[in-house]
C-alpha positions in Angstrom: -32.1 1.2 55.5 -28.8 -0.6 55.2 -26.4 -1.7 58.0 -24.5 1.6 58.0 -27.6 3.7 58.5 -28.9 1.4 61.1 -25.6 1.4 63.1 -25.4 5.2 62.8 -28.6 5.6 64.8 -26.8 4.1 67.8 -23.4 5.6 67.3 -23.8 8.0 70.3 -24.4 5.1 72.7 -21.5 3.2 74.3 -21.9 -0.5 74.5 -22.5 -0.2 78.2 -25.4 2.2 77.5 -27.3 -0.1 75.0 -29.6 -1.3 77.8 -31.0 2.3 77.9 -32.8 1.5 74.6 -35.5 -0.1 76.7 -36.6 3.3 78.0 -35.7 5.2 74.8 -38.0 6.7 72.2 -35.3 6.3 69.5 -36.8 2.9 68.5 -40.3 4.3 67.8 -39.5 5.2 64.2 -37.7 2.0 63.4 -39.3 -0.8 61.4 -41.2 -3.4 63.5 -41.2 -6.1 60.9 -39.2 -9.1 62.0 -37.9 -9.8 58.5 -36.2 -6.4 58.3 -33.9 -7.4 61.1 -33.2 -10.8 59.7 -32.2 -9.1 56.4 -29.9 -6.8 58.4 -28.3 -9.8 60.0 -27.5 -11.2 56.6 -25.6 -8.0 55.8 -23.5 -8.4 58.9 -23.0 -12.2 58.8 -22.6 -12.7 55.1 -19.9 -10.1 54.8 -16.4 -10.1 56.3 -16.4 -12.9 58.9 -13.5 -11.2 60.7 -15.3 -7.9 61.3 -15.9 -9.0 64.9 -16.3 -5.6 66.7 -19.0 -4.3 64.4 -20.9 -7.6 64.4 -20.7 -7.8 68.2 -22.0 -4.3 68.5 -24.9 -5.1 66.1 -25.8 -8.2 68.1 -25.7 -6.1 71.3 -28.2 -3.6 69.7 -30.5 -6.5 68.7 -30.3 -7.9 72.2 -31.2 -4.6 73.7 -34.1 -4.2 71.3 -35.7 -7.6 72.0 -36.4 -6.3 75.5 -38.6 -3.5 74.2 -41.1 -5.3 72.1 -39.5 -8.5 70.7 -39.1 -7.2 67.2 -35.7 -8.8 66.9 -36.6 -12.3 68.1 -36.3 -13.8 64.6 -33.1 -12.1 63.9 -31.6 -13.5 67.1 -32.8 -16.9 66.2 -31.2 -16.5 62.8 -27.9 -15.5 64.4 -28.0 -18.6 66.7 -28.5 -20.7 63.6 -25.5 -19.1 61.9 -23.5 -19.9 65.1 -24.8 -23.5 65.0 -23.6 -23.8 61.4 -20.3 -21.9 61.8 -19.4 -22.1 65.5 -15.8 -21.1 65.0 -16.9 -17.8 63.5 -20.1 -16.9 65.3 -20.2 -19.0 68.5 -20.2 -16.1 70.9 -23.0 -14.3 69.0 -25.1 -17.5 69.1 -24.7 -17.9 72.8 -25.6 -14.3 73.5 -28.6 -14.5 71.2 -30.0 -17.6 72.9 -29.5 -15.9 76.3 -31.5 -13.0 75.1 -34.2 -15.3 73.8 -34.4 -16.9 77.2 -34.8 -13.5 78.8 -37.4 -12.6 76.3 -39.4 -15.8 76.9 -39.8 -14.8 80.6 -42.2 -11.9 79.7 -43.3 -12.2 76.1 -46.8 -12.9 75.1 -46.5 -15.5 72.4 -48.9 -17.2 70.0 -49.0 -21.0 69.8 -47.2 -20.8 66.5 -44.5 -18.6 67.9 -43.9 -21.0 70.8 -43.7 -23.9 68.4 -41.3 -22.1 66.1 -39.0 -21.3 69.0 -39.3 -24.9 70.3 -38.3 -26.1 66.9 -35.2 -23.9 66.8 -34.2 -24.9 70.4 -34.7 -28.6 69.7 -32.4 -28.3 66.7 -29.7 -26.6 68.8 -30.1 -29.1 71.6 -30.0 -32.3 69.6 -26.4 -32.1 68.4 -25.1 -31.4 72.0 -23.2 -28.4 70.7 -22.1 -25.5 72.8 -25.6 -24.0 72.2 -27.3 -27.0 73.8 -27.3 -25.7 77.3 -28.8 -22.4 76.4 -31.3 -24.1 74.1 -32.2 -26.5 76.9 -32.9 -23.6 79.3 -35.2 -22.0 76.7 -37.1 -25.3 76.3 -37.5 -25.6 80.0 -38.8 -22.1 80.2 -41.2 -22.7 77.4 -42.5 -25.9 79.1 -43.0 -24.0 82.4 -45.1 -21.2 81.0 -48.7 -21.2 81.9 -50.1 -19.5 78.8 
């Protein structure tokens, strides 16, 4: 599935309705493999950097999807990394992705490896004291406060 087919699956939803994906069955037949969503990200972020509207919609869909089962976690971390590397192009997408990761961390059951991977990403984003640092710091605090 390419980016056009993926986006067409959500064409009938307004941006303000993306949150309804949590209760929707439309995600049931979509791939659950995390790498699939990272590959889709590359199609959106390696193309035209000025295609802001479509990219923001795509990020909004990924954010809505993370709240169903976490399948887009790695894609959102990848987006945050792109924002870290190219803040002038992708800054807003990175901030929104980290906010979604923080929300995800509140309920997700994570393995030790997943927690350490997320911790590594957040430490990277926090070290440089970039605009991502505050969101990364909040994610690290939440990881530290978890009892699992």
